[in-house]
C-alpha positions as CSV (number, residue, x, y, z in Angstrom):
1,M,-6.8,8.1,23.8
2,D,-6.0,6.8,21.0
3,N,-6.0,3.3,20.5
4,R,-5.2,2.2,17.4
5,I,-2.4,0.5,15.8
6,E,-0.1,2.4,14.5
7,V,1.0,1.5,10.7
8,M,3.5,3.1,9.0
9,I,4.9,3.5,5.4
10,C,8.4,4.6,5.3
11,L,8.4,7.2,2.2
12,G,11.7,8.4,2.0
13,S,13.2,8.2,-1.8
14,S,14.6,5.1,-1.3
15,C,12.0,2.7,-0.1
16,F,10.0,4.8,-2.8
17,A,12.2,4.1,-5.4
18,R,11.4,0.7,-4.9
19,G,7.8,1.0,-4.9
20,N,6.1,2.1,-1.5
21,K,4.3,4.5,-4.2
22,T,2.2,0.5,-5.1
23,T,2.1,-0.9,-1.6
24,L,1.1,2.0,-0.3
25,Q,-2.6,1.7,-2.6
26,A,-2.8,-2.0,-1.2
27,I,-2.4,-1.1,2.5
28,T,-4.9,1.9,2.1
29,K,-7.1,-0.8,-0.3
30,F,-6.7,-3.4,2.2
31,I,-7.3,-1.5,5.2
32,D,-11.1,-0.6,3.5
33,E,-12.1,-4.0,3.2
34,H,-11.8,-5.4,5.6
35,D,-13.1,-2.1,7.5
36,L,-10.4,-1.5,10.3
37,K,-10.1,1.8,9.6
38,D,-10.9,3.0,13.3
39,K,-8.7,0.3,14.6
40,I,-5.5,0.9,12.5
41,N,-3.5,5.0,12.3
42,F,-1.7,4.7,8.7
43,H,0.1,6.9,8.0
44,G,3.7,7.8,5.8
45,G,7.5,8.1,7.7
46,H,9.9,8.9,6.1
47,C,13.8,7.6,6.8
48,F,13.7,4.6,8.9
49,G,17.9,3.9,9.2
50,Y,16.7,0.4,7.2
51,C,17.8,1.5,3.3
52,A,19.0,-1.1,1.7
53,D,16.9,-3.7,3.1
54,G,13.8,-1.8,2.5
55,P,11.1,-0.4,1.2
56,N,10.0,-0.4,4.9
57,L,6.6,-0.7,7.0
58,K,6.5,-0.2,10.5
59,I,3.6,-1.7,12.4
60,N,3.5,-0.6,16.5
61,G,7.4,-0.1,15.9
62,K,8.2,-3.7,14.4
63,L,10.0,-3.1,11.6
64,Y,8.9,-4.7,8.2
65,T,11.6,-5.1,5.2
66,G,11.4,-5.6,2.0
67,I,8.1,-5.2,1.8
68,D,5.5,-5.0,-1.6
69,E,2.1,-4.3,-2.7
70,Y,1.9,-8.9,-2.5
71,N,3.9,-9.7,0.7
72,V,2.3,-7.0,2.6
73,I,-0.9,-8.4,2.3
74,D,0.0,-11.5,4.5
75,I,2.0,-9.3,7.1
76,L,-1.3,-7.2,7.6
77,T,-3.5,-10.2,7.3
78,N,-1.2,-12.1,10.4
79,E,-1.4,-8.5,12.0
80,F,-5.2,-7.9,12.1
81,L,-7.3,-11.0,10.5
């Protein structure tokens, strides 16, 4: 049974065009730097249905909107550290 926390970044065209490529890299770096690979199941998903509010990220089903490579660090820090 996988007890890792699910972190899913939207890779739909709208979120990706708004910067989720860079945010994806920031999340990967955060996970590596804080040795969280065994605690987090990080993967991409397509369109969460909130394109106008994107870029979007979900952590265990909780939606975060308007994320970027900077505020995602605060979100991850609050969730995991």
